[in-house]
N, C-alpha and C positions, 0 to 999 in steps of 0.2 A: 170414821177416822178419829183416833184419840189424839187430842191436841191440848197442850197446856202451855201457858206463857211464862217465861222466865225473864227477869230483868237483870241485865248485867251492865257494868260500866262500859260505855261505848266511847271510844275516842273518835271524835269527828273532826275538825272537819276542815273543810277547805281553809279555815282560818288557822288551823294548827299546822305546824310545818316541821320539816325535818331539818336536821342540822348537818353540818358540813362533813365532808369526808376527810377524816384524818385530823391533822395537827390542831391542837388546842382544845379538843373535845375532852370532857371529863369521862365519858364512856361512849360505847358504840351500840348500835342496834342494826337490824337488817330491814331493808326496804326493797319493794319491787313495784313495778308500774303495770297497771292493767288498762288496756286500751279498749274503751267502748264508745269512742267518739266516731259517730257515723260519717263525719266529713274527713276522717283520717284513716282510710282503709289500708293504706300502704304501710306506714310505719311511723311510730313516735319514738322520741328519745327522752331520757331523763337526765337533766343536768343539775349538779349541785356545786355551788361556788365556782361556776365557770367551767367545770369539768364534766363531760358527758360520761355517766357511769353505767348507762344502759341504753342500747339503741336497737333499731330494727324491730320494735314491738308492734306487730300488725293488729288490726282490729280483731277483737275476741281473743287476744293472747295476753299473757303476762310475761314480763321479763324475769330474768333470774334475780334472786335476792343479792343485794349489794350491801356491804357493811358501811354505815354512815355514822357520823358523830351525832350527839344528842344536843349540842349547843345550837343556838339559833343561826341559821345560814340561809342563803338565797337558793331557792329551788325554781327551776323552769322546766316546762314540758315543751319540747320542740317538735314541729311537724317535719315531714320528709324534706322540706326545703330549708330547714334550720331556723324557721320562724317560730318565736315563742307564742304558744297558744294559751299558756298559763304561766304566771310568775308570782311568787310570794316568798315571804320569809317566815319561818316558824321553827319550833323545836319539838322534839319527841322525847318521851320517857323511855329509857332503856328497859325498865321493868315491864312495860306494857307491850313491847314488840314481840315478834316482828310485825311489819306493817305492809299494807298494800295501798298504794295511791291510785284510786280509780278516776279515770278521766273520761268524761262523757260529754254529750252535746253536739253542737254543730260549729262550723267555722264562724268565728265571731261571737259565739255564745257557748263558752266552755264551762262545764260544771265539774268540780272535783270533790272527792271525799277521801279521807285517810282512814282506812279500816285497821283496827287492831286484830291480830291473829294469835291470841294466846288463851283462848277459851279451852277449859278442860273438856275431855271427851264426854259424850253422852253415855248413858248407861246402856247395857246390852238390850238389843231389840228396839232401841230408840235412836233418834237423830235430832240434832239441834239445827234449826234453820232460821236465819235472820234475813230480812229483805231490805234492800237499798233501792229507793225510788230516785233514779237519776234522769227522769224524763218529764220535766216541767211542761213541755209542749203537749203532752198527752192529757194534761189536766188532772183532776181527781180520778183515782182509779181504785177498783176492787181487785184483790188477788185471791184466787181460789186454788187450793191444792186438792184435787179430786182423787180419792182412793179407788180401789177396784170396786166397780159396781155403782159408784156415785155418779150422779148426773148434775149438770149445771143448774137445771131448773129447780132442784130441791136443795141445793147446797147453800151453805152460809159462807161468806167470804172469810178467809183466814185473817185478812187485815184490809182495811181501807186506808189509802195513803194520799197525801198531798205532797207535791214535790217541794223541795228536795228533802227526803226524809229517810232516816235510817231507823228501822223498826228493831226492837229487841229480839232476842232469840225466842223461838217457839220450839216446844218439844213435840215431835211427831213420832208415830210408829215408823220404824224403818220399813222400806218397801219402795214400790214404784208408783209414781203419781202422774196425773195429767195437770199441768199448769194452765190455768185460764186467767187472762187479764181482761177486765171489762171497764167501760166507763162507770164512774161511781153511780150506784143505784140502778143500773140498767144491764140486765143479763143479755139483752139483745145487741148491745153495743160492744161486740167482742174485738179486742185489740190484739190478742195473741192466744193461740191454742198450741200447746206443746205436750205431747205424750212422752212417756219414757223417761221422766225425771226420777232418777234413782237416789234415794237417801239411804245410804248404807248404815248398818248397825254401828253405833258409837260415833258416827261422823259428825263433824261440825262444818256447816256450809253456809255461804252467803249467796243469795239470789240477787243479782244486780239487774235492774230493769232500766233500759235506755231507749231513747226515741229512735224509731225507724226513719227512713229518709223523708217521708211525707209529713212527719210530725205527730200524727195521731196514732198510728200503729206502733207497736212496741217490740223490741228485741230483748232477749234475756241471756245472761251469762251466769253460770253456776260456778262458784269459786269454792273449792275444797280447801279448808284451812291449811296453810303452809304447803299446798300441793297443787294439783292440776286445775285447769280451767276448761270448762265446756261451754261453747257458745251455741245458742239456739236463735238463728236468724229467722225473722218472720218470712213465711213462704207465701203470704197472701198480699193482695192489693185491694184498693177500693176504687170503684168506678161509678159515675152517674152520667145521665144524659140530660142535656139542656136543649130543648127544642125552641129555637129563637125564630122560627118561621113566621111569616106574616099570613094574613088572610084566614085566620082561624083554622089553620091546618091541624088535623088530628094525628097525633103521634103515638106509636106503640114501639117499645124496644125491649129486647131481652138479650141475655148473654148466656152461653153454655159454659159451665164451669164444673169440672170434676164429674162430668156425666149428667149434671142437673141443669135445668133451664131456670134462670133467675130473671124475674121481671125487673126491668129498669125504668119503664114508663108504660102505663096502661091506658090507652085511648084518651090521652089528655089533649085539650085544645091549646094550641100554641098561642102565645109564648108560655112555656112551662118549664119549671126548674125541678128536676128530679133529685132524689136523695141518694147518698152514697150507699152502695151495696158491697159487701165483702165477698171477694172471689179469689180463686187461685191465680197466682201470677203465671206469666208465660203468654203464648199466643192463643187467644180465645176468639171464637166466632160470635159476632154480634148480628142480630136480625133487627132491621129497622123498617117499620111500616108507616108511610105517610099517605093519608087519605086513601087507604086501601092498597097502595102499591108497596110491595116488599122488596127490599134489597138486603144483601148480606155483605159483610166485610169482616176482616180479621184484625184484632187489635193486639198489640204487643205490650204487655204490662210487666214492669219490673217490681219485684217483691219489695214491700214496704212503702210503695208510693201510692198517692191518690191521683185520680184522673177524672177529667171531664170530657165527655164526647159531645162536642158542640155541633149542632145541626142548624143550618142557616141557609139563606139564599132563596131560590125559587122552589116552592113546594113541589112543582112538577119534576124538578131535577135537583134535589137538595144536595148541598155540600156538607161534608163532615170533616172535623178536625179533632184529633185526640190531643188534649192538652194535659201536661203534667202540672198538678196543683201543689203548691207549698201551703200546707195548712198549719204552719207553726204559729204559735202565739207571739205577741210582741215581746221584745227583750226589756222594755221599760213599761212600768205601770201607768205612765202618763201619755202613752201613745196607742195607736190602733193600726193594724195592718189592713190596707184597703187594696182590693184587686179590681181591675177593670177588664171585663170580657167584651170584646167588640164582635158582635154577631148580627149587625144591622145592615140590611140592604145589600148592595153589590159594589159600592165604592171602595176602592183599595186605599184611599187616602187615610193617613194615620189619625187617630183620635187621642184626646187628652182628657183627664179628669181632674177637677178641682172641687174641694169641699170647703165651705166657708171662705171662698176666694183664695184658698191656699192650694197651689199646684201639688197633685199627688203623684200622677204618673202620666207620661206622654209617649208618643210614638207607637201606639197600639194599633196595628193594622187589622184588617178584616180577618176573622178566624183565629185570632190570637188573644192573649191576655197579658197584662202587666201588673206587677205588684209594687206598691209604694207604702210609705209610712206617713201617717197623719199625727203630728205632734200636738202637745198641749191640749189633749182631750181631757174631759168630755166636751162635745159640741151638742147644742140643742137649738132647735128652730133655726137652722142655718141653711145656706144655699148650696145646692149641688149643681155642677155644670159639666156637661160633656161637649167638647168642641172639636173642630177639625173636620174629619170625614163625615161626622154626624153631629147635628145640633140638638141638644136636649138639656132641659133644666128642670129642677124641682126645688121647692122650698119646704121649710119646716122639717128638715132632715135632722135626725139625732144620731150621734156616734158616741158610743161609750168607751171608756178607757179599757185597755188590755183586751180588746176584742179583735176579731178577724171578720172583715166584711168583704162581700163581692158585689160590685156594681155591674149588672148585666144590661147592655144596651142591645135591644132586639127589635124585631119587626122589619119595617121597610124604611128607607131613607126619608120618604115623604111623611110617614107616620111612625116615628120611632117610639118604642116602649122601653121604659127604664125601670129597673127594680134594684134597690139597694137591699141586699140580703145579708143578714148576720149569720155567718157560718158557725162562730163559736163565741 
């Protein structure tokens, strides 16, 4: 794959804004809205100076261009209920337009970037591609564009990015590519694989990467300059098994995905916390063996989500619950997200978690989980307490800032086992 890097002036960003529609502006430019906000699948609207100028923009779509002024004005992006998920005041340069305002993120955590769309065409048999990383919850990522015959195992990343970053244009041979996004420095940590990415001769395109629902996996949108939008939703999910059984029960688990059997846990003595595996979304058969006795069940996985299959109770007749995990990172660098999984004993009474004597989450019943936020991190050599349906405590606990933790309470009510596990 022939690649070269070209640096152009990039108008960014969320801090730059667009100006009013109409009266008083010295000049005008065109603006459209691109919706990659995973929490707004129905529609977003673009409002300038109190007037909605574009509405009904669904996820993965761009609205029509609208002429706006270039003086400083107030801009808001509204969800389907008319609630502002983004608001700012900024101006645009008429000579640098038209523009696309990209909206990404989740409810309560919206990210925006304003893209210029005035780059001259690439030469014949070449294409310009720039990449916008709008998925801070995915962490640092590597982006590969694999040409015909290239494999991920031997490829070099086109670019490595930290959120939120707009990379300059790259010059690639025109043709069809496979896009692969991985965690930084780890080819085994695949976040998105999408074949059939077409870069036409002389085209200028922007690849927008946004977070899928679980936070770790990634969706992609390909924006052809001043033209069409193509969305590539992640078709995969991640699943793990946590065997919280008492009495040193031995657990083995596997799932069948796309005709292949994927091991989720291999003869581990309980309690045991498995790692996430990437699988196809949809209804998948899971085989679970406890102390030599095998049972089967089907799990329903939604694309882009992460799941924990929780195994708990009596090893002779174990219970299972499929839980949807939010693996997003904290929105503040001075906090940590902490989740409690209750899989201990048989009592249905709710449990609560506190760290450093600060309540984090409560009302977590057997076979469920709850997510809370610990402020004023980091914590070191502090106390952790689980109370309510299960009593457990541990000292000398450390919680870092900007991390995601899971507290598993496992085993039996008489002999609970706790594990504070850093997910990210």
